[in-house]
C-alpha positions, 0 to 999 in steps of 0.5 A: 261436610261429614257427620260422625257419631262418636262414643264417649264414656258409657253409664249405667243409671237407675231405670226408674229414674230414667223413665220417670212415672213409667212402671218397671213392667213397661220400661224393662221390656225396652231396656233390660235392667241389671241386678241393681235396676240400672240400665245401659246408657250411652253418652254419644257425641256428634261431629260435623267434620269440615263444616265450612272448614271447621270441625264442630263437636256437639257435646262431650259426654261425661268424660273421665273427670270424676274421682273413682268414688264418684265414678262408681256412684254415677255408674261411669263404666270406663276410667279412660276418656273414651271420647278422646279414643273415638276422635283418635280413631278418625284421625283427630285429637281434641286439639283439632276441634274448632268448636264445641257446642253444649246442649247444657252443662249437666255433667253427663253432657259437659264432663268430657270438656275436662281432662281425666281425673288425676289425684291432686291435679286441678280441673283442666279444660281440653280442646285448647283452640275451640270456642265453647257454645252454650245457650245464654238462658242455660248459662244463667242456670249453670251459674246460679243453679236451683237446689233440685239440680245443683248436683248435676253441675260440675263445680268450677266449670263455668269459671273455667269456660269464662276465663278461657276467653273462648265462650259464646252464649247463644241467644237465638236460633243461630250463633254469631260464630257458626252462622246459619248452617247450624240452627238451634231449638230451645226447651225448658222442660228438662233444664232451663235453656236446653239447646238442641242443634240441628245440622246437616239434616239431623238434630241433636235431641239431648235430654229432650228425647234421650233415646228412641223410647222417649219419643213416645210423648208420655215418657219422660225422666225423673230428672226432668224439672217439669214433665208436662212442659217437656211433653208439650215441647216434645210434641211441637219439636217432633211435629216440626222434624217430621214435617221437615224430614229432619232425623233425630240424633240420640245421645243416651240410646245405647243401641241407636244413634240416629232415627227417622220420626214416624207417627201412626194413625192414632197420632203416636210418635215412633221411629224407623230407619234406625242407625247404630252410628254415623261414620262420615255420612254426608248431610241429609237434605231437608224440606 
């Protein structure tokens, strides 16, 4: 098995929203904002190539499904479907993907499931032979979202996934289809049933920890539904990964794809051994 980090469409979102109650004087030292107070964000995906003979894609990024007005509103930089270009660069197309694992169905993680926007054309699923894996608890949220995060879901996407006949709702730490090579961890602080996949010695942190700067326990996003719950979940998650030597894979960090967890003498978590990408890396061993 080989691991690849794949670039999807990038965004620029309000730094204050991304850093919750952290003051601008602090977070602007970590990521410099533009004149509109927006910071650069990746929508990075992880590919496990030849995982028991299958190509497994973790996340699809935001994609290019938005019409131009909404693309501008949500700060999507490119108008093409960048993930498809990234797959092509390693000799694959979306038709070569056997499984797509989604941490949750917010549009910046699941929008890449859809073909690029064309005026007058209905939404169309990509990855024609892949099974789509979503956590069962989060699926229930996506079907009946709360008013607070309803705008984060793509209208009609759950119907498209269900009607595909290739949807699997994951209930526990392992998928019936993927088996024990992939282990799932769950969180409720950002959205109910957020599903983080651990494979080959790395874990896809999704929106529990969007990037290096959110490893510090008090740092959360304004988009999180319950900051205190998320902080408690993050502490337990990082303690486990530190103890077992599992590396963190970041979807939204614009400069870092993978890093190793650290903890200093005062108990503060951080990162080291930071990598900007993975290009056919072998699986890392874990304790």
